[in-house]
DOKE-735894 format. One record per residue (C-alpha): residue number from 0; residue in one letter; x, y, z. Coordinates in nm, 2 decimals, padded with zeros to 4 digits. Example, Ala and Ser with C-alpha at 12.3 -4.5 7.8 and 13.67 -1.06 7.14 Angstrom:
2
@i 0 aa A x 01.23 y -00.45 z 00.78
@i 1 aa S x 01.37 y -00.11 z 00.71
// end
This chain:
203
@i 0 aa X x -01.44 y 02.53 z 00.95
@i 1 aa X x -01.41 y 02.37 z 00.61
@i 2 aa X x -01.25 y 02.03 z 00.57
@i 3 aa X x -00.95 y 02.04 z 00.35
@i 4 aa X x -00.84 y 01.73 z 00.15
@i 5 aa X x -00.50 y 01.71 z 00.00
@i 6 aa X x -00.55 y 01.64 z -00.37
@i 7 aa X x -00.27 y 01.66 z -00.63
@i 8 aa X x -00.52 y 01.71 z -00.90
@i 9 aa X x -00.46 y 01.64 z -01.27
@i 10 aa X x -00.15 y 01.86 z -01.28
@i 11 aa X x 00.00 y 01.67 z -00.99
@i 12 aa X x -00.07 y 01.33 z -01.15
@i 13 aa X x 00.08 y 01.44 z -01.48
@i 14 aa X x 00.40 y 01.57 z -01.31
@i 15 aa X x 00.43 y 01.25 z -01.10
@i 16 aa X x 00.38 y 01.02 z -01.40
@i 17 aa X x 00.63 y 01.22 z -01.61
@i 18 aa X x 00.90 y 01.22 z -01.33
@i 19 aa X x 00.85 y 00.85 z -01.27
@i 20 aa X x 00.89 y 00.75 z -01.63
@i 21 aa X x 01.17 y 00.99 z -01.69
@i 22 aa X x 01.36 y 00.84 z -01.40
@i 23 aa X x 01.27 y 00.49 z -01.52
@i 24 aa X x 01.41 y 00.55 z -01.87
@i 25 aa X x 01.72 y 00.72 z -01.73
@i 26 aa X x 01.79 y 00.42 z -01.51
@i 27 aa X x 01.77 y 00.19 z -01.82
@i 28 aa X x 02.01 y 00.40 z -02.01
@i 29 aa X x 02.25 y 00.42 z -01.71
@i 30 aa X x 02.24 y 00.05 z -01.68
@i 31 aa X x 02.32 y 00.00 z -02.05
@i 32 aa X x 02.62 y 00.24 z -02.02
@i 33 aa X x 02.74 y 00.04 z -01.72
@i 34 aa X x 02.69 y -00.28 z -01.92
@i 35 aa X x 02.91 y -00.15 z -02.20
@i 36 aa X x 03.18 y -00.02 z -01.96
@i 37 aa X x 03.20 y -00.36 z -01.79
@i 38 aa X x 03.23 y -00.56 z -02.12
@i 39 aa X x 02.86 y -00.65 z -02.11
@i 40 aa X x 02.89 y -00.82 z -01.77
@i 41 aa X x 02.53 y -00.73 z -01.69
@i 42 aa X x 02.40 y -00.94 z -01.98
@i 43 aa X x 02.45 y -01.24 z -01.75
@i 44 aa X x 02.14 y -01.12 z -01.55
@i 45 aa X x 01.91 y -01.21 z -01.84
@i 46 aa X x 01.68 y -01.52 z -01.79
@i 47 aa X x 01.81 y -01.86 z -01.89
@i 48 aa X x 01.51 y -02.11 z -01.89
@i 49 aa X x 01.46 y -02.37 z -01.63
@i 50 aa X x 01.77 y -02.32 z -01.43
@i 51 aa X x 01.66 y -02.26 z -01.06
@i 52 aa X x 01.91 y -01.99 z -00.99
@i 53 aa X x 01.79 y -01.79 z -01.29
@i 54 aa X x 01.46 y -01.71 z -01.12
@i 55 aa X x 01.65 y -01.44 z -00.92
@i 56 aa X x 01.71 y -01.27 z -01.26
@i 57 aa X x 01.34 y -01.24 z -01.34
@i 58 aa X x 01.32 y -00.88 z -01.22
@i 59 aa X x 01.67 y -00.75 z -01.32
@i 60 aa X x 01.63 y -00.88 z -01.67
@i 61 aa X x 01.34 y -00.64 z -01.73
@i 62 aa X x 01.58 y -00.35 z -01.68
@i 63 aa X x 01.87 y -00.47 z -01.90
@i 64 aa X x 01.92 y -00.47 z -02.28
@i 65 aa X x 02.15 y -00.63 z -02.53
@i 66 aa X x 02.30 y -00.30 z -02.68
@i 67 aa X x 02.18 y 00.05 z -02.73
@i 68 aa X x 01.98 y -00.04 z -03.04
@i 69 aa X x 01.77 y -00.28 z -02.83
@i 70 aa X x 01.72 y -00.02 z -02.56
@i 71 aa X x 01.63 y 00.25 z -02.81
@i 72 aa X x 01.36 y 00.04 z -02.96
@i 73 aa X x 01.19 y 00.00 z -02.62
@i 74 aa X x 01.25 y 00.36 z -02.49
@i 75 aa X x 00.97 y 00.55 z -02.66
@i 76 aa X x 00.69 y 00.29 z -02.62
@i 77 aa X x 00.78 y 00.24 z -02.26
@i 78 aa X x 00.79 y 00.61 z -02.19
@i 79 aa X x 00.45 y 00.68 z -02.35
@i 80 aa X x 00.27 y 00.37 z -02.24
@i 81 aa X x 00.42 y 00.39 z -01.89
@i 82 aa X x 00.32 y 00.76 z -01.86
@i 83 aa X x -00.04 y 00.69 z -01.97
@i 84 aa X x -00.07 y 00.40 z -01.72
@i 85 aa X x 00.09 y 00.60 z -01.44
@i 86 aa X x -00.17 y 00.88 z -01.48
@i 87 aa X x -00.40 y 00.64 z -01.30
@i 88 aa X x -00.19 y 00.66 z -00.98
@i 89 aa X x 00.17 y 00.58 z -00.91
@i 90 aa X x 00.11 y 00.31 z -00.65
@i 91 aa X x -00.13 y 00.14 z -00.88
@i 92 aa X x 00.11 y 00.17 z -01.17
@i 93 aa X x 00.39 y 00.01 z -00.97
@i 94 aa X x 00.16 y -00.28 z -00.88
@i 95 aa X x 00.07 y -00.33 z -01.24
@i 96 aa X x 00.44 y -00.31 z -01.35
@i 97 aa X x 00.55 y -00.55 z -01.08
@i 98 aa X x 00.28 y -00.81 z -01.18
@i 99 aa X x 00.37 y -00.78 z -01.55
@i 100 aa X x 00.75 y -00.81 z -01.49
@i 101 aa X x 00.72 y -01.11 z -01.25
@i 102 aa X x 00.45 y -01.30 z -01.44
@i 103 aa X x 00.62 y -01.25 z -01.77
@i 104 aa X x 00.97 y -01.33 z -01.64
@i 105 aa X x 00.85 y -01.66 z -01.48
@i 106 aa X x 00.67 y -01.75 z -01.80
@i 107 aa X x 00.98 y -01.69 z -02.00
@i 108 aa X x 01.18 y -01.90 z -01.75
@i 109 aa X x 00.93 y -02.18 z -01.80
@i 110 aa X x 00.87 y -02.19 z -02.17
@i 111 aa X x 01.15 y -02.03 z -02.36
@i 112 aa X x 01.39 y -02.25 z -02.56
@i 113 aa X x 01.68 y -02.40 z -02.37
@i 114 aa X x 02.01 y -02.22 z -02.40
@i 115 aa X x 01.85 y -01.88 z -02.47
@i 116 aa X x 01.91 y -01.56 z -02.26
@i 117 aa X x 01.62 y -01.32 z -02.24
@i 118 aa X x 01.63 y -00.96 z -02.12
@i 119 aa X x 01.47 y -00.63 z -02.21
@i 120 aa X x 01.18 y -00.40 z -02.12
@i 121 aa X x 00.97 y -00.52 z -02.41
@i 122 aa X x 00.78 y -00.77 z -02.19
@i 123 aa X x 00.67 y -00.47 z -01.98
@i 124 aa X x 00.59 y -00.27 z -02.29
@i 125 aa X x 00.36 y -00.54 z -02.42
@i 126 aa X x 00.21 y -00.57 z -02.08
@i 127 aa X x 00.14 y -00.20 z -02.05
@i 128 aa X x -00.02 y -00.21 z -02.40
@i 129 aa X x -00.25 y -00.50 z -02.28
@i 130 aa X x -00.32 y -00.32 z -01.96
@i 131 aa X x -00.42 y 00.01 z -02.13
@i 132 aa X x -00.62 y -00.18 z -02.40
@i 133 aa X x -00.82 y -00.37 z -02.14
@i 134 aa X x -00.85 y -00.11 z -01.86
@i 135 aa X x -01.13 y 00.10 z -02.00
@i 136 aa X x -01.35 y -00.20 z -02.08
@i 137 aa X x -01.29 y -00.36 z -01.74
@i 138 aa X x -01.37 y -00.04 z -01.55
@i 139 aa X x -01.63 y 00.09 z -01.81
@i 140 aa X x -01.47 y 00.43 z -01.84
@i 141 aa X x -01.52 y 00.60 z -02.17
@i 142 aa X x -01.20 y 00.80 z -02.15
@i 143 aa X x -00.99 y 00.50 z -02.08
@i 144 aa X x -01.16 y 00.31 z -02.37
@i 145 aa X x -01.06 y 00.60 z -02.60
@i 146 aa X x -00.70 y 00.58 z -02.47
@i 147 aa X x -00.69 y 00.21 z -02.53
@i 148 aa X x -00.82 y 00.25 z -02.89
@i 149 aa X x -00.56 y 00.52 z -02.96
@i 150 aa X x -00.28 y 00.30 z -02.82
@i 151 aa X x -00.40 y 00.01 z -03.03
@i 152 aa X x -00.41 y 00.24 z -03.34
@i 153 aa X x -00.05 y 00.36 z -03.29
@i 154 aa X x 00.12 y 00.04 z -03.17
@i 155 aa X x -00.11 y -00.24 z -03.27
@i 156 aa X x 00.08 y -00.34 z -03.58
@i 157 aa X x 00.41 y -00.35 z -03.39
@i 158 aa X x 00.25 y -00.56 z -03.12
@i 159 aa X x 00.12 y -00.81 z -03.36
@i 160 aa X x 00.45 y -00.84 z -03.54
@i 161 aa X x 00.63 y -00.89 z -03.20
@i 162 aa X x 00.40 y -01.19 z -03.13
@i 163 aa X x 00.51 y -01.38 z -03.44
@i 164 aa X x 00.72 y -01.69 z -03.37
@i 165 aa X x 00.88 y -01.63 z -03.71
@i 166 aa X x 01.07 y -01.33 z -03.58
@i 167 aa X x 01.44 y -01.42 z -03.52
@i 168 aa X x 01.63 y -01.31 z -03.22
@i 169 aa X x 01.31 y -01.19 z -03.05
@i 170 aa X x 01.14 y -01.35 z -02.75
@i 171 aa X x 00.79 y -01.38 z -02.88
@i 172 aa X x 00.72 y -01.57 z -02.56
@i 173 aa X x 00.82 y -01.28 z -02.35
@i 174 aa X x 00.60 y -01.05 z -02.56
@i 175 aa X x 00.30 y -01.28 z -02.55
@i 176 aa X x 00.31 y -01.35 z -02.18
@i 177 aa X x 00.38 y -00.98 z -02.11
@i 178 aa X x 00.06 y -00.89 z -02.31
@i 179 aa X x -00.14 y -01.15 z -02.12
@i 180 aa X x -00.01 y -01.03 z -01.78
@i 181 aa X x -00.10 y -00.67 z -01.87
@i 182 aa X x -00.46 y -00.78 z -01.95
@i 183 aa X x -00.47 y -00.97 z -01.62
@i 184 aa X x -00.34 y -00.66 z -01.44
@i 185 aa X x -00.64 y -00.46 z -01.56
@i 186 aa X x -00.86 y -00.69 z -01.37
@i 187 aa X x -00.64 y -00.73 z -01.06
@i 188 aa X x -00.59 y -00.36 z -01.02
@i 189 aa X x -00.92 y -00.23 z -01.14
@i 190 aa X x -01.03 y 00.09 z -00.96
@i 191 aa X x -01.30 y 00.05 z -00.70
@i 192 aa X x -01.53 y 00.32 z -00.58
@i 193 aa X x -01.46 y 00.46 z -00.23
@i 194 aa X x -01.74 y 00.46 z 00.02
@i 195 aa X x -01.80 y 00.81 z 00.17
@i 196 aa X x -01.67 y 00.86 z 00.52
@i 197 aa X x -01.93 y 00.90 z 00.80
@i 198 aa X x -02.01 y 01.26 z 00.86
@i 199 aa X x -01.80 y 01.36 z 00.56
@i 200 aa X x -01.88 y 01.63 z 00.31
@i 201 aa X x -01.82 y 01.64 z -00.06
@i 202 aa X x -01.56 y 01.89 z -00.17
// end
């Protein structure tokens, strides 16, 4: 008999990535609607630096925004960059996203100016940009290098502008550490070749 291996294939990966990012974006918009309906009560879950209890808000802060304009500015880049990153596997993507969100949030907690409140998905956006930019070079995959170059061509200018300390009302610290966390994630979650199983056959 012929061995059968369950493989979702390219079409399956595309659908899974699209569903995941569609649900992610829908959650962000639902949370902002809830925030407005509660008089912006959810804004309190942003990160205020160097207050121990605020470390609990590191993850929630990445899903919250200060108004629909703030959310709209993050929606398209998060959707596209998240989709491209998730094509490499959902489990891997979730690990990358978790590393970026936690590392970026803790860094914001450590170095942001006192009295500020930081929230938004832009740290994850910058992190995914860094991840996609570095992934192809880390794994030496030509297609991923091309994807990284295209991502840089489309969003590189906006990324550089977001890193400027001169920008008012913007957490350049969150952007910078998100970017660095994304590059680190490319190394931490780099794909490794699988050894063939004993007695197995290629299919």
